[in-house]
C-alpha positions as a printed Julia matrix, in Angstrom:
176×3 Matrix{Float64}:
 102.26   75.64   46.35
 101.01   72.26   47.26
  97.36   71.27   46.41
  96.74   74.68   45.0
  96.92   76.47   48.46
  97.98   80.07   48.91
  99.96   80.58   51.95
  98.66   84.12   52.22
 102.0    85.9    51.34
 101.86   87.98   48.3
 103.8    86.6    45.34
 106.56   88.81   43.86
 105.28   90.75   40.89
 101.58   89.42   41.16
  98.66   91.71   40.98
  95.5    90.88   42.3
  92.57   90.88   39.8
  89.03   89.39   39.86
  89.3    86.67   37.34
  86.8    86.87   34.72
  83.7    84.34   34.76
  84.44   81.32   32.57
  83.64   81.97   28.99
  81.57   79.86   26.89
  84.32   78.6    25.0
  86.18   77.37   28.13
  83.14   75.57   29.26
  82.5    73.96   25.94
  84.88   71.26   26.2
  83.62   70.33   29.9
  81.06   67.82   30.27
  77.69   69.19   31.34
  78.05   67.8    34.75
  81.31   69.71   35.75
  80.41   73.32   34.16
  78.79   74.25   37.58
  82.05   73.21   39.27
  84.21   75.53   37.06
  81.73   78.45   37.72
  82.18   77.64   41.75
  85.92   77.55   41.36
  85.89   80.92   39.35
  83.54   82.42   42.07
  85.98   80.86   44.98
  88.9    82.39   43.35
  87.42   85.85   43.0
  86.24   85.81   46.73
  89.92   84.67   47.64
  91.4    87.39   45.64
  89.01   89.98   47.2
  89.95   88.46   50.69
  93.68   88.95   49.9
  93.3    92.64   48.75
  91.34   93.45   52.08
  93.97   91.63   54.22
  96.81   93.51   52.41
  95.04   97.0    52.86
  94.49   96.14   56.5
  98.28   94.94   56.92
  99.45   98.21   55.5
  97.13  100.34   57.83
  98.51   98.45   60.76
 102.22   98.84   60.11
 102.8   101.04   63.27
 100.09   99.38   65.37
 101.19   97.6    68.77
 101.58   93.9    68.77
 100.21   91.68   71.29
 103.76   91.01   72.74
 104.47   94.67   73.02
 101.11   95.15   74.79
 101.87   92.35   77.26
 105.3    93.67   77.78
 104.12   97.32   78.56
 101.3    95.75   80.86
 103.91   93.68   82.81
 106.27   96.91   83.05
 103.34   98.81   84.28
 102.22   96.17   86.75
 105.74   95.95   88.14
 105.86   99.75   88.65
 102.71   99.97   90.53
 103.71   96.81   92.74
 106.9    98.67   93.51
 105.03  102.02   94.31
 102.71  100.15   96.61
 105.34   98.21   98.31
 107.23  101.39   98.98
 104.22  103.11  100.39
 103.42  100.18  102.79
 107.36  100.26  103.86
 106.8   103.93  104.54
 103.67  103.5   106.36
 105.03  100.83  108.74
 108.35  102.7   109.13
 110.48   99.79  107.85
 114.12  100.33  106.71
 114.45  100.55  102.87
 116.48   97.26  102.89
 113.57   95.11  104.2
 111.4    96.3   101.23
 112.69   93.39   98.99
 111.84   91.05  101.75
 108.11   91.82  101.87
 106.01   88.84  100.57
 102.63   89.02   99.04
 100.61   89.33   95.72
  98.31   92.16   96.7
  98.32   95.37   99.1
  96.52   93.61  101.94
  98.88   90.68  102.11
 101.93   92.89  101.68
 100.61   95.17  104.51
 100.11   92.17  106.77
 103.68   90.87  106.27
 105.08   94.37  106.62
 103.16   94.75  110.02
 104.89   91.46  111.05
 108.25   92.48  110.15
 107.73   95.85  111.9
 107.49   93.89  115.15
 111.15   93.05  114.72
 112.59   96.53  113.92
 114.16   98.26  116.88
 112.09  101.67  117.35
 114.01  104.84  117.34
 113.55  106.73  120.77
 111.76  109.91  119.98
 113.51  113.08  121.17
 111.67  114.51  124.22
 110.13  117.92  123.87
 111.52  120.07  126.53
 109.85  123.4   127.12
 111.75  126.25  128.8
 110.8   127.03  132.46
 110.56  130.65  131.77
 109.85  132.08  128.27
 112.19  134.88  127.48
 110.68  138.14  126.83
 111.71  140.27  123.92
 113.39  143.42  124.98
 111.57  146.45  124.19
 113.41  149.01  121.87
 114.22  152.43  123.25
 112.07  155.21  121.87
 113.47  157.22  118.94
 113.93  160.85  119.46
 111.13  162.95  117.92
 112.17  164.15  114.39
 111.33  163.79  111.05
 107.67  165.26  111.22
 106.79  163.27  114.28
 106.13  166.37  116.1
 104.63  169.2   114.5
 107.19  171.66  115.78
 110.01  170.14  113.87
 110.49  171.8   110.4
 110.8   169.52  107.43
 113.77  171.31  106.45
 115.83  170.29  109.33
 115.35  166.43  108.86
 118.01  164.4   106.92
 116.84  160.97  105.66
 120.38  159.73  105.73
 120.52  160.57  109.59
 117.16  158.55  110.1
 118.68  155.54  108.55
 121.89  155.83  110.66
 120.0   156.32  113.82
 117.72  153.3   112.76
 120.58  151.01  112.22
 122.44  152.02  115.4
 119.55  150.89  117.45
 119.27  147.17  118.16
 116.08  145.6   118.82
 117.16  142.19  120.18
């Protein structure tokens, strides 16, 4: 590494340990004016090792996190879908044919609506079907009365009433 810099990438097989403070033996050969520098370098190295350890821990915890590019792509996709929904609603509100939806110009809802109103002037209107009410309203026929049977009159005994006959009788009468 040039100039003793660390590019931030963990090295193969390297373990991060906090270096020990310089021993008295290591400092013995240095002139007195440089001993403070050796202590500062050792302290800086220990701090850098601690920062690298924290960084690697954070990297591991953020493995599945969304990147800024993914977020921007999702945001762009979302904005496109919202813009399409707004545009389709404006086309529907101004009763424009779907083919003209792509021709609408504008960045916001107000400008899209204004342009749709301008285009709507040139789209031929479909004539509305006239509502015709009948001159005379038909009356529903009244059904003929059923003969008294099946307990409608107290004089008919219950034994004489057959439910199957009642169903046949009801089906044979038309109420239309």
